[in-house]
N, C-alpha and C positions, 0 to 999 in steps of 0.2 A: 451244475450249469448245463443247459440243454444245447444241442447243436443249433447253429444258425449260419446263414450265408453272410459273408463279409463283402460288401460292395464298395467300390472305390470310384466314384464319379470324378470326371475331369473338370466340371464347372458347376455353378449353382443351378442352372436350368436342368442339367441331368440329375443332380441330387434331388431336386424338387420332384421331378417325374418319378424317381424311384420311391420317394416317400409317399407320393400319391398312389402309386400302383400297389404298394404293399399295405397301406392303411395302418390299422392299429397294431399289426404284427411287425411293425418296422420302427426302428429307433435311429436317430442321428447320433453319430459318435465323434466326439472331439477329443478332449484329454482323457475322458473315461474315468475320472476319479470318483464320480458318483455312480455312473452307470455300471461299472464293473462290480461295485458293492451290491447294487440292486440285483444284478445277474447272479452273483454268488449266493445271495440270500433268497433267490427265486421270487423276488417281489415283482419282477418283470420276466417274461419269457418270449422275447421277440424271435421271429423266424428269420429276420434280416436286420443287419446293421449297416447303415450308410456312413462310411468313413468320410469325413470332410477334409482330411489332412492333405490331400493333393490339389486343393482348389486355391490357386494363387490369390484370388480376390479376397480371401478371408484372412490374409496375413499382413503384417506390417503395421508400424506406428509412424504416422506422419503429422507434422505440424505446419500450419500456414497461418501467418499473422492475421489474415482476413477471415479465413474459414474456420480456424481453430484446430483442434486435435481430432484425428481419425485413428481409431484403434481397431485393427482387424479382429474379428471374433475369435480367431485361433491364437491370439496373443496370450502367452502364458503369464501368470501373475508375476513371476520373477522377472520376465522380460519387461513388463510394464513398470515394475519398481525401479529397474535399472536404465530405462530409456532416457537418454539425455534431454529429449524434448519435454518429457513429463517432469523430470527432476527440475528443469529450469522454469517451466511455465505453470506447472500444476503440482507443486510439492505436496499438497494435501492428498492428491491421488496416488502419488508415488509412495508416500508414507503408509497409506492404507494397504496398498499391494504388498509392501515389504513385510507387513505383520499379519497378513491373512493366514489363517489356519496354521499349517506347519510347513517345513521346507519341502517335504515330499509333494504336498498339494501345490505349493507355489511353483515348483519346477515342472509339474506335469499338467495341472489343471489350467483351463483356458478361461478368459474373461467371458466369452460367449457362452461356454458351457455352464459357467456359474450362473449367469443371468437366466438362461433358459431353464435351468433346474428350479429356480425360484424358491429356494430354501429361505424361509423367513429369517433364520438365524445365521446370516452371513454378512459380509462387509460391503462388497461393491455396490449393491443396489442403493443403499442409503447415501453413500459417498457420491455416487453419480447423480442422484436426485438433488443433492445439495449443489452440485455443479451445473444443474440445468441441462443435463445430457439428453441426447436423442439416440434412438436405435434405428439402424438401417436394416430393413427386412426385405427379403427377395424370394421369388419363386419363378417358375417357368411363366407365370402370368404377368410378372413385372416387379417393380420395386416400390417400396413406400417407406416413409420416415414417420416415427412415432415418438412423442415425448416419453421419457423413461417412466414417468409417473403413470402413464396409461398402458405401459407394457405389462405391468404386474396386475393380475386380476384377483388372485386369492392364493391360499396356500398352494405352493407347487404348481401354480397355474398362471400361464401367460396369455397374451393376446395373439400368439402365433397360430395361424391356420395349420392344419395337418401337413400341407405341402410347402410351408414356408420355412426359411432358414434365416437366422440372425447373421447378417453379413459384417456389420461394424457398429461401433459406438462412436458418436460424434459429441465432442465437448466444445462449447463456444469459446472463442478467444477471451482470455482474461483482460479486464480493464487494468489500466496502469495502477489504480489505487485499490485493486481487489485484495481482499484478505479471506482466509478460510481455514477451517480446522475440522478434522474428523477425529472422533473419540469413540473407543469401544470399551465396554465393561464386561469382563469375564467373571463368571460366578466363582471359579477357582483358577489358580495359575496354570493348572494342567489342562484346563478345558480350552479348546480352540474355537468354539462357537460362541459368539457374543450373546449375552443376555440382553444388553441394551447397546445401541450405537446411535450416535447423533452426528450430523454434519451441519455446519453453519458457514455460510458465505455471505459476504457483504462488500460494499465499497465504503472506504473510510476517508472522508474528506472534510476538513474543517472541524474535526472533532466529533462529527456525527456519523452514524451508520445509516447507509441508504442501500436500496436494492437488497434487502435482507432476505435470505432464504434459510429456513430452519427445517431440517428433515430428521425424523426419528424412525428407527427400525429395530428389528430383532425382537422387540417386545410387542410387535404388532403383526397381523397376518401379512401385510405388505408394507414397505416403507411409505411414509406419508409426511407431507408438509404440515406444519401447525400454524395456520394463518393468524390466530390471535397472538401467539408469541411473536410472530414476525411484525405484526402491527404495533405491538408495544415497543419494539426496538427501532422501528423505522423512523428515520429523521431525527433521532435523539442521540445525545452523548450517553454511552452505556456506562452506568454506575453499578456498584455491587447490588444496590437495592433494585435497580431495574432488571439486572440479570436474574436475580432471585424471583422477581415477579413474572418474568417471561418463562423461566423454567417451571414455575408452579402452574402457569397457564397451559404449557405444553403437557405436563403430567396429567392435568385434569381433562384435557381435550382428546388425547389419543384413545384409540380403541385397543386397550391393553388386553393381552391374552393371559389365560391361566393354564398352566400345565405342570408337569412334574419338575420342571426346572425353576419354577417360581410362579406364585399366584399373582393375580391382578394388582393387589395392593402393593406387593413388593416391587413389581415391575414399575408401577407409577412412581414409587418412592425413588427408585434408582434412576429413572428418567429425569426426575427433578434434580437429583444430585449431579448426574453426569452432564446435563445441559448447563447447569449453573457453573460448573467447573470449566466446561468448554468455553463458555462466554467469558469467564474470568481470564482464562489463558489467552484467548483471541484478542481481547481488548485491554490486556495488561493491567488487570484490576488487582488491587492489593488483597492480601488475606487468604490466598489459595496456594 
């Protein structure tokens, strides 16, 4: 590991100016679970690290019935899993955070750091896409909000400009009849990175599913919604046959990747299985 300067800005604007001043030789530092590994393996060799740990605006979990949930970017996964506001109003999100990676990562890694690293094989992006979340991004030039589906651009690539910082994640308030489920599939029990993950949210009223969102990740370069599967489920009572048809449509439509962990055909097959089972559990279908 090479020498670097460790900078500790007091606010977002100062951090932004530091990132802009040092350019490609500078990295933002949050929990450090991914960055420290990259430093040790000499995959990156920055001359400056900008620590975000002393910026109050990046911390805290708050819920408002009208505005929804605001999660500060420095919120650790374990904190998210245990937050009363999340457990009460967003159990799908709390459950995801409680099972992410391993205890060491959950207690040190931050939600903002996870999203900015943009690893395809992780949990929060797909779950948050299912929940229709937005990210709040800031720099010395101002603040903007972006749907989380537009935040991820490609493998390990986000829409952040070099001087921008992810400040918070916003999740809209849940409807009274909202339901949701997040599921991850691990290739082996000892592996902490999902091979497939899916998130399904909907409103369930009068026996029919409406406002359906189906998101698939981990087997794709970035998490993505599957419109054809959503259209099949929208406005209908979900049966085992319909769940199977929607799962097959999703498996066919995703841009599945092939790598050492699984080829395209295997990933499509597992997306079909995992989504069908997720729908069966969410809609209390028999046979699963």
